[in-house]
DRENKOLMAR-980050 format. One record per residue: residue number from 0; residue in one letter; x, y, z of N, C-alpha, C in turn. Coordinates in Angstrom, 1 decimal. Layout:
BEGIN
NUM, a, X, Y, Z, X, Y, Z, X, Y, Z
...
//
This chain:
BEGIN
0, m, -1.2, -18.1, -2.5, -1.4, -16.7, -2.1, -2.4, -16.7, -1.0
1, t, -2.3, -15.7, -0.1, -3.3, -15.6, 1.0, -4.6, -15.0, 0.6
2, p, -5.7, -15.3, 1.3, -6.9, -14.6, 1.0, -6.9, -13.2, 1.4
3, t, -7.6, -12.4, 0.8, -7.7, -11.0, 1.2, -8.9, -10.8, 2.1
4, y, -8.8, -9.7, 2.9, -9.9, -9.4, 3.8, -10.4, -8.0, 3.4
5, t, -11.7, -7.8, 3.5, -12.3, -6.5, 3.0, -13.0, -5.9, 4.2
6, v, -12.7, -4.6, 4.4, -13.3, -3.9, 5.6, -14.5, -3.1, 5.2
7, a, -14.7, -2.9, 3.9, -15.9, -2.2, 3.5, -16.3, -2.8, 2.2
8, p, -17.6, -3.3, 2.1, -18.0, -4.1, 0.9, -18.0, -3.2, -0.4
9, l, -17.6, -3.8, -1.5, -17.6, -3.1, -2.7, -19.0, -3.3, -3.3
10, t, -20.0, -2.6, -2.7, -21.3, -2.7, -3.2, -21.9, -1.3, -3.4
11, g, -23.1, -1.2, -3.8, -23.7, 0.1, -4.1, -24.0, 0.4, -5.5
12, a, -23.8, 1.6, -6.0, -24.1, 1.9, -7.4, -23.3, 1.1, -8.3
13, a, -23.8, 0.8, -9.5, -23.2, 0.0, -10.5, -21.9, 0.6, -11.0
14, s, -21.8, 1.9, -11.0, -20.6, 2.6, -11.5, -20.2, 3.6, -10.5
15, s, -18.9, 4.0, -10.6, -18.3, 5.0, -9.7, -18.7, 6.4, -10.2
16, p, -18.5, 7.4, -9.3, -18.7, 8.8, -9.7, -17.8, 9.1, -10.9
17, r, -18.2, 10.0, -11.7, -17.4, 10.4, -12.9, -16.6, 11.7, -12.6
18, a, -15.4, 11.8, -13.1, -14.6, 13.0, -12.9, -15.3, 14.1, -13.7
19, p, -15.2, 15.4, -13.3, -15.8, 16.5, -14.0, -15.2, 16.5, -15.5
20, t, -16.0, 17.0, -16.4, -15.6, 17.1, -17.8, -14.3, 17.9, -17.9
21, g, -13.4, 17.3, -18.7, -12.1, 18.0, -18.9, -11.0, 17.7, -17.9
22, v, -11.4, 16.9, -16.9, -10.4, 16.6, -15.8, -9.7, 15.3, -16.2
23, v, -8.4, 15.3, -16.2, -7.6, 14.1, -16.6, -7.1, 13.4, -15.4
24, d, -7.1, 12.1, -15.4, -6.6, 11.4, -14.2, -5.1, 11.7, -14.0
25, p, -4.6, 11.7, -12.8, -3.2, 12.2, -12.5, -2.2, 11.3, -13.2
26, t, -1.1, 11.9, -13.6, 0.1, 11.2, -14.1, 1.3, 11.7, -13.3
27, p, 2.3, 10.8, -13.0, 2.4, 9.4, -13.4, 1.3, 8.6, -12.6
28, s, 0.9, 7.5, -13.2, -0.2, 6.7, -12.6, 0.3, 5.9, -11.5
29, l, 1.6, 5.7, -11.4, 2.2, 4.8, -10.3, 3.5, 5.5, -9.8
30, t, 3.6, 5.6, -8.4, 4.8, 6.1, -7.8, 5.3, 5.1, -6.8
31, i, 6.6, 4.9, -6.6, 7.2, 4.0, -5.7, 8.2, 4.8, -4.8
32, t, 7.9, 4.8, -3.5, 8.8, 5.6, -2.6, 9.3, 4.7, -1.6
33, p, 10.7, 4.7, -1.4, 11.3, 3.8, -0.3, 10.9, 4.4, 1.1
34, i, 10.7, 3.4, 2.0, 10.5, 3.8, 3.4, 11.8, 3.5, 4.1
35, i, 12.5, 4.6, 4.6, 13.8, 4.5, 5.2, 13.7, 5.2, 6.6
36, h, 14.2, 4.5, 7.6, 14.1, 5.1, 9.0, 15.0, 6.4, 9.1
37, p, 14.5, 7.4, 9.8, 15.3, 8.6, 10.0, 16.5, 8.2, 10.9
38, r, 17.7, 8.9, 10.6, 18.9, 8.5, 11.4, 18.9, 9.1, 12.8
39, d, 18.2, 10.2, 13.0, 18.3, 10.9, 14.3, 16.9, 11.1, 14.9
40, g, 16.0, 10.1, 14.7, 14.7, 10.2, 15.2, 13.8, 11.0, 14.3
41, v, 12.5, 10.8, 14.5, 11.5, 11.5, 13.6, 11.6, 13.0, 13.8
42, p, 11.9, 13.8, 12.7, 12.1, 15.2, 12.8, 10.9, 16.0, 13.2
43, d, 9.7, 15.5, 12.8, 8.5, 16.2, 13.1, 7.4, 15.2, 13.4
44, p, 6.8, 15.3, 14.6, 5.8, 14.3, 15.0, 4.7, 14.1, 14.0
45, r, 4.4, 15.2, 13.2, 3.3, 15.1, 12.2, 3.7, 14.3, 11.0
46, s, 5.0, 14.0, 10.9, 5.4, 13.2, 9.8, 5.6, 11.7, 10.2
47, r, 5.2, 11.3, 11.3, 5.4, 9.9, 11.8, 4.7, 8.9, 10.9
48, t, 3.7, 9.3, 10.1, 3.0, 8.4, 9.2, 4.0, 7.8, 8.3
49, f, 5.1, 8.4, 8.0, 6.0, 8.0, 6.8, 7.3, 7.3, 7.2
50, w, 7.6, 7.2, 8.4, 9.0, 6.8, 8.7, 9.2, 5.3, 9.1
51, s, 8.2, 4.5, 9.1, 8.4, 3.1, 9.4, 7.4, 2.3, 8.6
52, a, 7.7, 1.0, 8.5, 6.7, 0.1, 7.8, 5.4, 0.1, 8.5
53, v, 5.5, -0.1, 9.8, 4.3, -0.2, 10.7, 3.4, 1.1, 10.5
54, a, 4.1, 2.3, 10.6, 3.3, 3.5, 10.5, 2.6, 3.7, 9.1
55, n, 3.3, 3.2, 8.1, 2.7, 3.3, 6.7, 1.5, 2.4, 6.6
56, v, 1.7, 1.2, 7.1, 0.5, 0.2, 7.1, -0.7, 0.7, 7.9
57, l, -0.4, 1.3, 9.1, -1.5, 1.9, 9.9, -2.2, 3.0, 9.1
58, y, -1.4, 3.8, 8.5, -1.9, 4.9, 7.7, -2.9, 4.5, 6.6
59, i, -2.4, 3.5, 5.8, -3.3, 3.1, 4.7, -4.5, 2.4, 5.2
60, r, -4.5, 1.8, 6.4, -5.6, 1.1, 6.9, -6.5, 2.1, 7.7
61, r, -6.0, 3.4, 7.8, -6.7, 4.4, 8.5, -6.9, 4.0, 10.0
62, q, -5.7, 3.6, 10.6, -5.7, 3.2, 12.0, -4.6, 4.0, 12.7
63, q, -4.7, 4.0, 14.0, -3.7, 4.6, 14.9, -3.0, 3.6, 15.7
64, g, -1.7, 3.7, 16.0, -1.1, 2.7, 16.8, 0.3, 3.2, 17.2
65, t, 1.2, 2.3, 17.4, 2.6, 2.6, 17.9, 3.6, 1.9, 17.1
66, d, 4.7, 2.6, 16.7, 5.8, 1.9, 16.0, 7.1, 2.2, 16.9
67, l, 8.2, 2.0, 16.2, 9.5, 2.1, 17.0, 9.7, 3.5, 17.5
68, f, 9.1, 4.5, 16.9, 9.3, 5.9, 17.2, 8.3, 6.5, 18.1
69, g, 7.3, 5.7, 18.5, 6.2, 6.3, 19.3, 4.8, 6.1, 18.7
70, s, 3.9, 6.9, 19.2, 2.5, 6.9, 18.7, 2.5, 7.4, 17.2
71, t, 1.7, 6.8, 16.4, 1.5, 7.3, 15.0, 0.3, 8.3, 15.1
72, p, 0.1, 9.1, 14.0, -0.9, 10.1, 14.1, -2.3, 9.6, 14.3
73, d, -3.1, 10.3, 15.0, -4.5, 10.0, 15.2, -5.3, 10.5, 14.0
74, l, -6.0, 9.6, 13.3, -6.7, 9.9, 12.1, -8.2, 10.1, 12.3
75, s, -8.6, 10.2, 13.6, -10.0, 10.2, 13.8, -10.7, 11.5, 13.3
76, e, -10.0, 12.6, 13.4, -10.5, 13.9, 12.9, -10.6, 13.9, 11.4
77, k, -9.6, 13.3, 10.8, -9.6, 13.2, 9.3, -10.8, 12.3, 8.8
78, l, -11.0, 11.2, 9.5, -12.0, 10.2, 9.1, -13.4, 10.8, 9.4
79, a, -13.5, 11.7, 10.4, -14.8, 12.3, 10.7, -15.3, 13.1, 9.6
80, q, -14.4, 13.6, 8.7, -14.8, 14.4, 7.6, -15.3, 13.5, 6.4
81, g, -15.1, 12.2, 6.5, -15.5, 11.2, 5.5, -14.5, 10.0, 5.5
82, n, -15.0, 8.8, 5.6, -14.2, 7.7, 5.6, -13.9, 7.2, 4.2
83, d, -12.7, 7.4, 3.8, -12.3, 7.1, 2.4, -11.8, 5.7, 2.2
84, l, -11.8, 4.8, 3.2, -11.3, 3.5, 3.1, -12.4, 2.6, 2.5
85, i, -12.1, 2.1, 1.3, -13.0, 1.3, 0.5, -12.8, -0.2, 0.8
86, a, -11.5, -0.7, 0.8, -11.2, -2.0, 1.1, -9.7, -2.1, 1.4
87, c, -9.3, -3.2, 2.1, -7.9, -3.4, 2.4, -7.6, -4.9, 2.6
88, g, -6.4, -5.2, 2.5, -6.0, -6.6, 2.7, -4.5, -6.9, 2.6
89, r, -4.2, -8.2, 2.7, -2.8, -8.6, 2.5, -2.8, -9.6, 1.4
90, r, -1.7, -9.5, 0.5, -1.6, -10.4, -0.6, -0.1, -10.8, -0.6
91, g, 0.1, -12.1, -0.6, 1.5, -12.6, -0.6, 1.6, -14.1, -0.7
92, p, 2.8, -14.6, -0.8, 3.0, -16.0, -0.9, 2.5, -16.8, 0.3
93, t, 2.3, -18.0, 0.2, 1.8, -18.9, 1.3, 2.8, -18.7, 2.5
94, g, 2.2, -18.5, 3.6, 2.9, -18.4, 4.9, 3.1, -17.0, 5.4
95, c, 2.7, -16.0, 4.6, 2.9, -14.6, 5.0, 1.9, -14.1, 6.0
96, d, 0.9, -14.9, 6.4, 0.0, -14.5, 7.4, -0.2, -15.6, 8.5
97, t, 0.9, -16.3, 8.8, 0.9, -17.2, 9.9, 0.8, -16.4, 11.2
98, d, 0.6, -17.1, 12.3, 0.4, -16.5, 13.6, 1.6, -15.5, 13.9
99, t, 2.8, -15.9, 13.6, 3.9, -15.0, 13.9, 4.1, -13.8, 13.0
100, l, 3.4, -13.8, 11.9, 3.5, -12.7, 10.9, 2.2, -12.0, 10.7
101, a, 1.1, -12.4, 11.3, -0.2, -11.8, 11.0, -0.2, -10.4, 11.6
102, g, -1.2, -9.6, 11.0, -1.4, -8.2, 11.5, -0.2, -7.4, 11.2
103, l, 0.3, -6.7, 12.2, 1.5, -5.8, 12.1, 2.8, -6.5, 12.4
104, a, 2.7, -7.8, 12.8, 3.9, -8.5, 13.2, 5.0, -8.5, 12.1
105, l, 4.6, -8.8, 10.9, 5.6, -8.9, 9.8, 6.3, -7.6, 9.6
106, w, 5.5, -6.5, 9.7, 6.1, -5.2, 9.4, 6.9, -4.7, 10.6
107, d, 6.5, -5.0, 11.8, 7.2, -4.7, 13.0, 8.6, -5.4, 13.0
108, a, 8.6, -6.7, 12.6, 9.8, -7.4, 12.5, 10.8, -6.8, 11.5
109, a, 10.2, -6.3, 10.4, 11.1, -5.7, 9.4, 11.7, -4.4, 9.9
110, d, 10.9, -3.6, 10.6, 11.4, -2.4, 11.2, 12.5, -2.6, 12.2
111, r, 12.3, -3.7, 13.0, 13.3, -4.0, 14.0, 14.6, -4.5, 13.4
112, a, 14.4, -5.3, 12.3, 15.6, -5.8, 11.6, 16.4, -4.6, 11.0
113, a, 15.7, -3.6, 10.5, 16.4, -2.5, 9.9, 17.2, -1.6, 10.9
114, q, 16.9, -1.7, 12.2, 17.6, -1.0, 13.2, 19.1, -1.4, 13.3
115, g, 19.3, -2.7, 13.0, 20.7, -3.3, 13.2, 21.3, -3.7, 11.9
116, d, 20.6, -3.9, 10.8, 21.1, -4.4, 9.6, 20.9, -3.4, 8.5
117, r, 22.0, -2.7, 8.1, 21.9, -1.7, 7.1, 20.7, -0.8, 7.2
118, p, 20.7, 0.0, 8.3, 19.6, 0.9, 8.5, 19.3, 2.0, 7.4
119, s, 20.4, 2.2, 6.6, 20.2, 3.2, 5.5, 19.5, 2.6, 4.3
120, a, 19.3, 1.3, 4.3, 18.5, 0.6, 3.2, 17.0, 0.7, 3.5
121, p, 16.2, 0.6, 2.5, 14.8, 0.6, 2.8, 14.3, -0.5, 3.6
122, v, 13.3, -0.3, 4.4, 12.6, -1.3, 5.2, 11.5, -1.9, 4.3
123, a, 10.9, -1.0, 3.5, 9.8, -1.4, 2.6, 9.6, -0.3, 1.6
124, h, 8.7, -0.4, 0.7, 8.3, 0.6, -0.3, 6.8, 0.9, -0.2
125, h, 6.5, 2.2, -0.4, 5.1, 2.6, -0.4, 4.8, 3.0, -1.9
126, i, 3.8, 2.3, -2.4, 3.4, 2.4, -3.8, 2.0, 3.1, -3.8
127, i, 1.9, 4.1, -4.7, 0.5, 4.7, -4.9, 0.2, 4.6, -6.3
128, g, -1.0, 4.1, -6.6, -1.4, 3.9, -8.0, -2.8, 4.6, -8.1
129, w, -3.0, 5.4, -9.1, -4.3, 6.0, -9.4, -5.2, 5.1, -10.2
130, l, -6.3, 4.8, -9.6, -7.3, 3.9, -10.2, -8.2, 4.7, -11.2
131, p, -8.6, 4.1, -12.3, -9.4, 4.8, -13.3, -10.7, 5.3, -12.8
132, t, -11.0, 6.6, -13.0, -12.3, 7.1, -12.5, -13.4, 6.7, -13.4
133, n, -13.1, 6.2, -14.6, -14.2, 5.8, -15.5, -14.4, 4.3, -15.5
134, a, -13.9, 3.6, -14.5, -14.1, 2.2, -14.3, -15.2, 2.0, -13.3
135, r, -15.9, 0.9, -13.4, -16.9, 0.5, -12.4, -16.2, 0.3, -11.1
136, r, -16.9, 0.7, -10.0, -16.3, 0.6, -8.7, -15.9, -0.8, -8.3
137, e, -16.7, -1.8, -8.7, -16.4, -3.1, -8.3, -15.2, -3.7, -9.0
138, l, -14.7, -3.0, -10.0, -13.5, -3.5, -10.7, -12.2, -3.1, -10.0
139, w, -12.3, -2.1, -9.1, -11.1, -1.6, -8.5, -10.3, -2.7, -7.7
140, q, -11.0, -3.5, -7.0, -10.3, -4.5, -6.2, -9.8, -5.6, -7.1
141, d, -10.5, -5.9, -8.2, -10.0, -6.9, -9.1, -8.7, -6.5, -9.8
142, l, -8.7, -5.2, -10.2, -7.5, -4.6, -10.8, -6.3, -4.7, -9.8
143, t, -6.6, -4.3, -8.5, -5.6, -4.3, -7.5, -5.0, -5.7, -7.3
144, l, -5.8, -6.7, -7.2, -5.3, -8.1, -7.0, -4.6, -8.6, -8.2
145, d, -5.0, -8.3, -9.4, -4.3, -8.7, -10.6, -2.9, -8.1, -10.6
146, f, -2.8, -6.8, -10.3, -1.5, -6.1, -10.3, -0.6, -6.7, -9.3
147, l, -1.1, -6.9, -8.1, -0.3, -7.5, -7.0, 0.2, -8.9, -7.3
148, d, -0.7, -9.7, -7.8, -0.3, -11.1, -8.2, 0.8, -11.1, -9.3
149, r, 0.6, -10.2, -10.2, 1.5, -10.2, -11.4, 2.9, -9.7, -11.0
150, g, 3.0, -8.6, -10.3, 4.2, -7.9, -10.1, 4.9, -8.0, -8.8
151, i, 4.1, -8.5, -7.8, 4.7, -8.5, -6.4, 4.7, -9.9, -5.8
152, v, 3.5, -10.5, -5.7, 3.5, -11.8, -5.1, 4.3, -12.8, -5.9
153, a, 4.2, -12.7, -7.2, 5.0, -13.7, -8.1, 6.5, -13.6, -7.8
154, n, 6.9, -12.5, -7.3, 8.4, -12.3, -7.0, 8.7, -12.5, -5.6
155, g, 7.8, -13.1, -4.8, 8.1, -13.4, -3.4, 7.8, -12.3, -2.4
156, m, 7.3, -11.2, -2.8, 7.1, -10.1, -1.9, 5.7, -10.2, -1.3
157, v, 5.6, -9.5, -0.2, 4.3, -9.4, 0.6, 3.8, -7.9, 0.4
158, a, 2.5, -7.8, 0.1, 1.8, -6.5, -0.1, 0.7, -6.3, 0.9
159, e, 0.7, -5.2, 1.6, -0.4, -4.7, 2.4, -1.0, -3.6, 1.5
160, w, -2.3, -3.8, 1.2, -2.9, -2.8, 0.3, -4.2, -2.2, 0.8
161, a, -4.5, -1.1, 0.3, -5.8, -0.4, 0.6, -6.2, 0.5, -0.5
162, i, -7.5, 0.5, -0.8, -8.1, 1.4, -1.8, -8.8, 2.5, -1.0
163, h, -8.5, 3.7, -1.4, -9.1, 4.9, -0.9, -9.9, 5.7, -2.0
164, s, -11.0, 6.2, -1.6, -11.8, 7.0, -2.5, -13.0, 7.6, -1.7
165, l, -13.4, 8.8, -2.1, -14.5, 9.5, -1.4, -15.1, 10.5, -2.4
166, a, -16.5, 10.4, -2.5, -17.3, 11.3, -3.3, -18.3, 12.0, -2.5
167, d, -18.7, 13.2, -2.9, -19.7, 13.9, -2.2, -21.1, 13.4, -2.6
168, d, -22.2, 14.0, -2.0, -23.5, 13.5, -2.2, -24.0, 13.7, -3.7
169, d, -23.3, 14.5, -4.4, -23.7, 14.7, -5.8, -22.8, 13.9, -6.7
170, g, -22.0, 13.0, -6.2, -21.2, 12.1, -7.0, -19.9, 12.8, -7.5
171, r, -19.5, 13.9, -7.0, -18.2, 14.5, -7.4, -17.1, 14.0, -6.5
172, w, -15.9, 13.9, -7.1, -14.8, 13.3, -6.3, -14.4, 14.3, -5.3
173, i, -14.2, 13.9, -4.0, -13.5, 14.6, -3.0, -12.1, 14.0, -3.0
174, k, -12.0, 12.7, -3.1, -10.7, 12.0, -3.2, -10.8, 11.0, -4.4
175, r, -10.0, 11.2, -5.4, -10.1, 10.3, -6.5, -9.7, 8.9, -6.0
176, p, -10.2, 7.8, -6.7, -9.9, 6.5, -6.3, -8.4, 6.2, -6.5
177, h, -7.7, 5.7, -5.5, -6.3, 5.3, -5.6, -6.0, 4.2, -4.7
178, l, -4.9, 3.5, -5.1, -4.4, 2.3, -4.4, -3.1, 2.6, -3.6
179, h, -3.1, 2.2, -2.4, -1.8, 2.3, -1.6, -1.4, 0.8, -1.4
180, v, -0.1, 0.6, -1.6, 0.5, -0.7, -1.3, 1.8, -0.5, -0.5
181, i, 1.9, -1.2, 0.6, 3.2, -1.3, 1.3, 3.8, -2.7, 1.0
182, v, 5.0, -2.6, 0.4, 5.7, -3.9, 0.0, 7.0, -4.0, 0.7
183, n, 7.2, -5.2, 1.3, 8.4, -5.4, 2.0, 9.7, -5.4, 1.2
184, h, 10.8, -4.9, 1.7, 12.1, -4.9, 1.0, 13.1, -5.9, 1.7
185, r, 12.6, -6.5, 2.8, 13.5, -7.4, 3.5, 13.0, -8.8, 3.6
186, f, 13.9, -9.8, 3.7, 13.5, -11.2, 3.7, 12.6, -11.4, 4.9
187, w, 11.5, -12.0, 4.7, 10.5, -12.2, 5.8, 10.3, -13.7, 6.3
188, r, 10.8, -14.6, 5.5, 10.8, -16.0, 5.9, 11.9, -16.3, 6.8
189, a, 11.7, -17.3, 7.8, 12.7, -17.7, 8.7, 13.9, -18.3, 8.0
190, g, 15.1, -17.9, 8.4, 16.3, -18.4, 7.7, 17.5, -17.5, 8.0
191, t, 18.6, -17.8, 7.4, 19.8, -17.1, 7.7, 19.7, -15.6, 7.2
192, r, 18.9, -15.4, 6.2, 18.8, -14.0, 5.7, 17.6, -13.2, 6.2
193, l, 16.9, -13.7, 7.2, 15.8, -13.0, 7.7, 16.1, -11.6, 8.1
194, g, 15.3, -10.7, 7.6, 15.5, -9.3, 8.0, 16.5, -8.5, 7.1
195, q, 17.3, -9.2, 6.3, 18.2, -8.6, 5.4, 17.5, -7.9, 4.2
196, p, 18.1, -6.8, 3.7, 17.5, -6.3, 2.5, 17.6, -7.2, 1.3
197, n, 16.7, -7.2, 0.4, 16.7, -7.9, -0.8, 16.7, -7.0, -2.0
198, i, 17.8, -6.8, -2.7, 17.8, -5.7, -3.7, 16.9, -6.1, -4.9
199, a, 16.6, -7.4, -5.0, 15.7, -7.8, -6.1, 14.2, -7.3, -5.9
200, w, 13.9, -6.9, -4.7, 12.6, -6.4, -4.3, 12.5, -4.9, -4.4
201, l, 12.4, -4.4, -5.7, 12.3, -3.0, -6.0, 13.5, -2.2, -5.6
202, g, 14.7, -2.9, -5.5, 15.9, -2.2, -5.1, 16.7, -1.5, -6.2
203, t, 16.3, -1.7, -7.4, 17.0, -1.0, -8.5, 16.0, -0.4, -9.4
204, p, 16.4, 0.6, -10.2, 15.5, 1.3, -11.2, 14.9, 0.3, -12.2
205, r, 15.6, -0.8, -12.5, 15.1, -1.8, -13.5, 13.9, -2.5, -12.8
206, h, 14.0, -2.9, -11.6, 12.9, -3.6, -10.9, 11.7, -2.7, -10.8
207, r, 12.0, -1.4, -10.4, 10.8, -0.5, -10.2, 10.2, -0.2, -11.6
208, q, 10.9, -0.1, -12.6, 10.4, 0.1, -14.0, 9.5, -1.1, -14.4
209, r, 10.0, -2.2, -14.1, 9.2, -3.4, -14.5, 7.9, -3.5, -13.7
210, l, 7.8, -3.0, -12.5, 6.6, -3.0, -11.8, 5.6, -1.9, -12.4
211, i, 6.2, -0.8, -12.8, 5.4, 0.2, -13.4, 4.8, -0.3, -14.7
212, e, 5.6, -1.1, -15.4, 5.1, -1.7, -16.7, 4.0, -2.7, -16.4
213, d, 4.1, -3.4, -15.3, 3.0, -4.4, -14.9, 1.7, -3.6, -14.6
214, w, 1.9, -2.5, -13.9, 0.7, -1.7, -13.6, 0.0, -1.2, -14.9
215, e, 0.8, -0.7, -15.9, 0.3, -0.2, -17.1, -0.4, -1.3, -17.9
216, t, 0.2, -2.5, -17.8, -0.4, -3.7, -18.5, -1.8, -4.0, -18.0
217, v, -1.9, -4.0, -16.6, -3.2, -4.3, -16.0, -4.2, -3.2, -16.3
218, m, -3.8, -1.9, -16.2, -4.7, -0.8, -16.5, -5.1, -0.8, -18.0
219, g, -4.1, -1.2, -18.9, -4.4, -1.2, -20.3, -5.4, -2.2, -20.7
220, a, -5.6, -3.3, -19.9, -6.6, -4.3, -20.2, -7.9, -4.1, -19.6
221, l, -8.1, -2.9, -19.0, -9.3, -2.6, -18.2, -10.6, -2.7, -19.0
222, p, -11.5, -3.5, -18.6, -12.9, -3.5, -19.2, -13.7, -2.5, -18.6
223, l, -14.2, -1.5, -19.4, -15.0, -0.4, -18.9, -16.5, -0.8, -18.9
//
């Protein structure tokens, strides 16, 4: 597995802010959404965050850039109200961060492959998981990597991940802690199947349910 990189250190208070009394963490705790290119171009420029693998990765990293459809949304105004990016990185099998695949290259290659090979099939999946508000903040990344190794990397997929959270000066949640993961749906290693969809990578309800169960297993073993 590749090492992860952290853009904001998980340091500070020993515990995270607590949710107000009576507030229950959101359910379902994990959602999996396919990323599929629009057939006739992006219908609304404000929705460009969602239509390509590159745009989704840039969004969870809180960055702005360019994908197949043009410039992705500028997030500077949003970030000026509070930077909610806690940490981010890539997790995947050996070789997923070589020079030809590093940064956005892996995701750009997937987007370009999807233009010509079954464009109606997903190019990737966007996963959102709600992290426990009653867990110590330094555990969020450990939980993330445990989940990714168990349900994604072990099955040959590559995950671009980011943890988002923001609290006010009084420790009240502005944005509850949650995890974003962009997972490839197309073969990424060089070979005859490069760029083709892989149905075993979250392509069926059974595969998606298994990943949800992996998430629940990791969250169920949480040390508070």
